[in-house]
SEBAFI-960678 format. One record per atom (N, C-alpha, C): residue in one letter; x, y, z. Coordinates in steps of 0.05 Angstrom, whole numbers, padded with zeros to 5 digits, always signed. Layout:
BEGIN
aXYZ...
This chain:
BEGIN
m+02546+01527+01929m+02528+01535+01909m+02498+01535+01920k+02491+01514+01935k+02464+01512+01947k+02458+01536+01966q+02479+01543+01982q+02475+01566+02000q+02469+01591+01986t+02486+01596+01964t+02483+01621+01947t+02454+01621+01936l+02445+01598+01926l+02418+01598+01913l+02397+01604+01934k+02402+01593+01958k+02382+01598+01981k+02382+01629+01988l+02406+01639+01989l+02408+01667+01996l+02396+01685+01975l+02397+01677+01951l+02385+01693+01928l+02356+01687+01922a+02345+01667+01934a+02317+01660+01929a+02298+01683+01931p+02297+01700+01950p+02278+01722+01950p+02285+01742+01930y+02310+01745+01923y+02317+01766+01903y+02306+01758+01876l+02309+01732+01869l+02299+01720+01843l+02268+01726+01842a+02254+01718+01864a+02225+01721+01863a+02216+01749+01860v+02230+01767+01876v+02222+01795+01876v+02229+01808+01849a+02253+01802+01839a+02263+01815+01814a+02243+01807+01792v+02236+01782+01789v+02220+01774+01766v+02189+01782+01770f+02179+01776+01794f+02150+01779+01797f+02141+01805+01809w+02157+01816+01827w+02150+01843+01838w+02158+01865+01822c+02184+01866+01814c+02196+01887+01798c+02188+01884+01769g+02189+01860+01759g+02185+01856+01730g+02155+01856+01724l+02139+01839+01737l+02112+01836+01730l+02093+01852+01748s+02104+01865+01768s+02088+01880+01789s+02065+01864+01800n+02071+01839+01808n+02050+01823+01820n+02059+01811+01846a+02046+01821+01867a+02055+01815+01895a+02050+01784+01900w+02026+01773+01891w+02021+01746+01896w+02040+01727+01882l+02047+01732+01858l+02066+01715+01843l+02093+01718+01856a+02101+01741+01866a+02128+01743+01880a+02128+01727+01904i+02108+01730+01922i+02110+01715+01948i+02106+01685+01944l+02089+01678+01925l+02087+01649+01920l+02112+01636+01907a+02125+01651+01890a+02152+01642+01879a+02173+01639+01900y+02174+01657+01918y+02192+01657+01941y+02186+01633+01958h+02161+01629+01966h+02153+01608+01982h+02157+01580+01970a+02154+01579+01944a+02159+01552+01931a+02189+01547+01932q+02206+01566+01929q+02234+01561+01933q+02241+01553+01962i+02228+01566+01981i+02232+01559+02008i+02225+01530+02014l+02201+01522+02004l+02192+01494+02008l+02211+01475+01994f+02222+01482+01970f+02241+01466+01957f+02267+01463+01974w+02278+01483+01983w+02303+01483+01997w+02302+01475+02026s+02279+01480+02039s+02277+01477+02068s+02256+01456+02077r+02247+01438+02060r+02226+01421+02068r+02231+01404+02092r+02256+01395+02096r+02263+01380+02120r+02263+01397+02146d+02269+01422+02143d+02270+01439+02167d+02243+01446+02178l+02221+01440+02164l+02194+01446+02174l+02186+01428+02198t+02200+01407+02201t+02194+01388+02221t+02205+01395+02249t+02223+01414+02250t+02237+01421+02275t+02227+01447+02288l+02204+01457+02281l+02196+01483+02290l+02192+01486+02320g+02178+01468+02334g+02171+01474+02361g+02187+01459+02381r+02209+01447+02374r+02224+01431+02393r+02239+01449+02413g+02237+01442+02438g+02253+01454+02459g+02243+01482+02467c+02221+01491+02458c+02213+01520+02465c+02201+01521+02493k+02209+01540+02509k+02196+01544+02535k+02179+01568+02532r+02155+01566+02544r+02134+01587+02542r+02144+01614+02552r+02158+01615+02573r+02166+01641+02583r+02185+01657+02564i+02198+01640+02546i+02216+01653+02527i+02200+01667+02505m+02175+01658+02502m+02157+01671+02482m+02154+01700+02487l+02158+01709+02512l+02156+01737+02518l+02175+01755+02501l+02198+01744+02492l+02216+01756+02475l+02204+01765+02448a+02182+01752+02441a+02170+01758+02416a+02152+01783+02417l+02143+01790+02441l+02122+01811+02443l+02131+01839+02433p+02154+01848+02435p+02161+01875+02425p+02155+01879+02396a+02156+01857+02380a+02150+01858+02351a+02122+01868+02345a+02105+01865+02365a+02077+01875+02361a+02075+01906+02359l+02096+01920+02367l+02097+01949+02365l+02100+01959+02337g+02110+01942+02319g+02116+01950+02292g+02092+01962+02277g+02070+01949+02280g+02046+01956+02266g+02036+01983+02275p+02032+01988+02299p+02022+02014+02309p+02043+02037+02302l+02068+02030+02304l+02088+02050+02297l+02086+02057+02266l+02085+02037+02251l+02082+02042+02223l+02058+02058+02215y+02035+02051+02229y+02011+02066+02224y+02013+02096+02228v+02029+02103+02248v+02033+02132+02255v+02052+02144+02235l+02073+02129+02228l+02093+02140+02210l+02087+02140+02180l+02069+02123+02171l+02065+02119+02143l+02061+02144+02127p+02045+02163+02136p+02042+02187+02119p+02068+02203+02116f+02086+02200+02133f+02112+02215+02132f+02135+02202+02119i+02133+02176+02114i+02156+02161+02104i+02153+02152+02074t+02130+02156+02063t+02125+02147+02036t+02128+02169+02016h+02134+02162+01990h+02134+02183+01969h+02113+02176+01948t+02098+02154+01953t+02077+02145+01935t+02053+02141+01953e+02029+02144+01943e+02005+02136+01958e+02004+02106+01962l+01998+02099+01986l+01998+02070+01992l+01978+02054+01975a+01954+02065+01971a+01933+02053+01956a+01942+02048+01928e+01955+02068+01915e+01966+02066+01889e+01988+02046+01887w+02006+02046+01905w+02027+02027+01907w+02018+01998+01908l+01998+01993+01926l+01986+01967+01928l+01972+01959+01902s+01957+01977+01891s+01943+01972+01866s+01962+01966+01843n+01984+01979+01841n+02005+01975+01822n+02016+01947+01823h+02013+01934+01846h+02024+01906+01850h+02001+01887+01854h+01977+01894+01845h+01954+01876+01844h+01945+01868+01872l+01946+01887+01890l+01936+01881+01918l+01914+01901+01923t+01890+01892+01913t+01866+01908+01917t+01844+01889+01924g+01823+01898+01937g+01800+01882+01942g+01806+01856+01956w+01796+01834+01945w+01800+01807+01956w+01829+01798+01956s+01843+01808+01937s+01871+01800+01933s+01887+01810+01959f+01880+01835+01967f+01894+01846+01990f+01883+01832+02015m+01857+01827+02017m+01846+01816+02041m+01856+01788+02046l+01862+01773+02024l+01873+01746+02028l+01902+01748+02035m+01915+01769+02027m+01944+01773+02034m+01948+01777+02063i+01928+01788+02077i+01931+01795+02106i+01937+01769+02121p+01922+01749+02122p+01930+01724+02137p+01953+01710+02125y+01955+01710+02098y+01977+01696+02086y+02004+01708+02094f+02006+01735+02091f+02031+01749+02098f+02035+01750+02128g+02014+01751+02144g+02017+01753+02174g+02021+01727+02187l+02014+01704+02175l+02015+01678+02188l+02034+01658+02174l+02029+01654+02148l+02045+01634+02135l+02072+01644+02126h+02073+01669+02116h+02099+01679+02107h+02120+01679+02129p+02114+01689+02153p+02135+01689+02175p+02144+01661+02181l+02127+01642+02182l+02136+01614+02186l+02156+01605+02166l+02147+01607+02141l+02165+01598+02119l+02191+01613+02118e+02189+01639+02122e+02214+01655+02120e+02234+01650+02143q+02223+01644+02167q+02240+01637+02189q+02253+01610+02184v+02239+01592+02173v+02250+01565+02167v+02273+01568+02147h+02268+01586+02127h+02287+01589+02106h+02313+01602+02116w+02310+01625+02131w+02333+01640+02139w+02347+01630+02164a+02336+01613+02180a+02348+01604+02203a+02374+01590+02200s+02375+01571+02181s+02400+01556+02175s+02420+01575+02161l+02411+01593+02145l+02429+01612+02130l+02442+01630+02151r+02427+01640+02171r+02439+01656+02193r+02461+01643+02207e+02458+01617+02210e+02479+01602+02224e+02504+01596+02207q+02499+01596+02181q+02521+01590+02162q+02538+01613+02155t+02526+01638+02153t+02541+01661+02144t+02528+01687+02156p+02545+01705+02166p+02534+01730+02176p+02523+01747+02153l+02529+01741+02128l+02518+01756+02105l+02487+01752+02104a+02477+01732+02116a+02449+01727+02115a+02431+01750+02126h+02443+01763+02147h+02428+01787+02159h+02424+01808+02140p+02445+01820+02129p+02439+01842+02108p+02427+01832+02083l+02430+01807+02076l+02416+01797+02051l+02387+01794+02057f+02380+01786+02081f+02352+01785+02089f+02339+01812+02087a+02352+01832+02099a+02342+01859+02099a+02341+01871+02070g+02363+01865+02054g+02365+01877+02028g+02343+01871+02009y+02334+01845+02009y+02312+01838+01989y+02286+01854+01995h+02282+01861+02020h+02258+01878+02026h+02259+01905+02014l+02285+01916+02010l+02286+01942+01998l+02279+01942+01970l+02281+01919+01956l+02272+01917+01928l+02242+01920+01927v+02227+01909+01948v+02199+01912+01949v+02191+01941+01956l+02206+01953+01974l+02198+01979+01985l+02208+02004+01972y+02228+02001+01953y+02240+02025+01941y+02220+02043+01926s+02199+02031+01916s+02180+02048+01902s+02159+02060+01921l+02160+02054+01947l+02142+02066+01967l+02154+02085+01986l+02179+02077+01997l+02191+02093+02018l+02211+02113+02007t+02214+02134+02021t+02234+02154+02015t+02261+02141+02022g+02284+02152+02009g+02311+02143+02013g+02320+02140+02042p+02316+02161+02058p+02325+02158+02087p+02309+02136+02102w+02284+02131+02095w+02269+02110+02108w+02276+02083+02098l+02286+02081+02073l+02297+02055+02065l+02320+02048+02081i+02338+02066+02087i+02361+02060+02103i+02353+02053+02132v+02334+02067+02143v+02322+02059+02169v+02311+02030+02168c+02296+02024+02146c+02284+01998+02142c+02305+01977+02141f+02326+01981+02127f+02349+01963+02124f+02361+01958+02152a+02366+01978+02167a+02377+01974+02193a+02359+01959+02212v+02333+01965+02211v+02313+01952+02228v+02312+01923+02220l+02311+01916+02195l+02309+01888+02187l+02334+01873+02192t+02358+01885+02189t+02381+01871+02194t+02383+01866+02224t+02375+01884+02241t+02374+01880+02269t+02354+01859+02277a+02330+01858+02265a+02311+01838+02270a+02322+01811+02264s+02336+01808+02241s+02348+01782+02234s+02367+01772+02256l+02384+01791+02265l+02403+01784+02287l+02388+01775+02313l+02367+01789+02319l+02352+01784+02343l+02337+01756+02340w+02326+01752+02316w+02314+01726+02312w+02333+01703+02314q+02357+01707+02305q+02378+01686+02308q+02383+01681+02338q+02385+01703+02354q+02389+01699+02382q+02365+01687+02396m+02342+01694+02387m+02317+01682+02399m+02316+01650+02393a+02323+01643+02369a+02324+01615+02362a+02345+01600+02378r+02368+01613+02382r+02389+01599+02398r+02380+01596+02427r+02370+01618+02439r+02361+01618+02467r+02340+01597+02473s+02321+01596+02454s+02298+01578+02459s+02301+01551+02446n+02324+01548+02432n+02329+01523+02419n+02304+01514+02401s+02292+01535+02388s+02268+01530+02373s+02263+01554+02354l+02250+01548+02332l+02242+01570+02314l+02216+01582+02322a+02202+01572+02342a+02176+01581+02350a+02177+01610+02358v+02196+01619+02374v+02197+01646+02384v+02202+01665+02360p+02222+01661+02342p+02225+01679+02320p+02200+01679+02302v+02187+01656+02298v+02164+01655+02281v+02141+01671+02294v+02137+01670+02320v+02117+01686+02333v+02124+01716+02331s+02148+01722+02336s+02157+01751+02335s+02154+01762+02306h+02163+01746+02286h+02160+01755+02258h+02132+01758+02251s+02114+01739+02261s+02086+01739+02254s+02072+01764+02266l+02079+01771+02291l+02069+01794+02304l+02076+01820+02288a+02102+01820+02279a+02110+01843+02264a+02096+01846+02236d+02096+01823+02222d+02083+01824+02195d+02053+01828+02197l+02039+01817+02215l+02010+01822+02219l+02006+01851+02225g+02023+01862+02243g+02021+01891+02251g+02025+01909+02226i+02045+01902+02210i+02051+01918+02186i+02029+01917+02166i+02018+01894+02159i+01998+01892+02140i+01971+01903+02150m+01967+01901+02176m+01942+01914+02187m+01944+01943+02187a+01968+01954+02193a+01972+01984+02191a+01967+01993+02162a+01976+01977+02143a+01971+01985+02114a+01940+01985+02108w+01927+01964+02117w+01899+01962+02113w+01884+01984+02126m+01892+01992+02151m+01878+02013+02164m+01884+02041+02152s+01906+02042+02138s+01914+02067+02125s+01901+02072+02099l+01888+02053+02087l+01874+02056+02061l+01849+02071+02064
């Protein structure tokens, strides 16, 4: 039961606060509150056993932002500024989301999903799937499929990075590079 609740945590937050109330901040904060509830003990094991040279595995994730910046005009069916505004991400709200989404969110999300990835292979598509609830009103159908494939693959790679480095530090850095790049691409596209 606990595993199921953890797997469904982002779906609950996104369904209620993103889809229902159209509020990005409430959605991410509700998700993170659930992560802190379920994974509070796991936060203490982040940097154990990580070798610096293994950190190089995280660098390819930095390409996500520039790639998204180039592709964004071709993959959306809604104007980005309108989409962000519809979810209360304008002005200071969006500016505060940049460091929050790029730095804190990857850390908490990796802590949450790391144990789930080891417990069930369903964690990979479920990780990718909740993102589609967020993106369905922005991306075209074919790009939602691409997004699902990329995120499922990223989840698999992060699991392997954690295993190889015996630490969550490498997947956290990789995830952070990807998320910072994505949100910076969105900001530069406005």
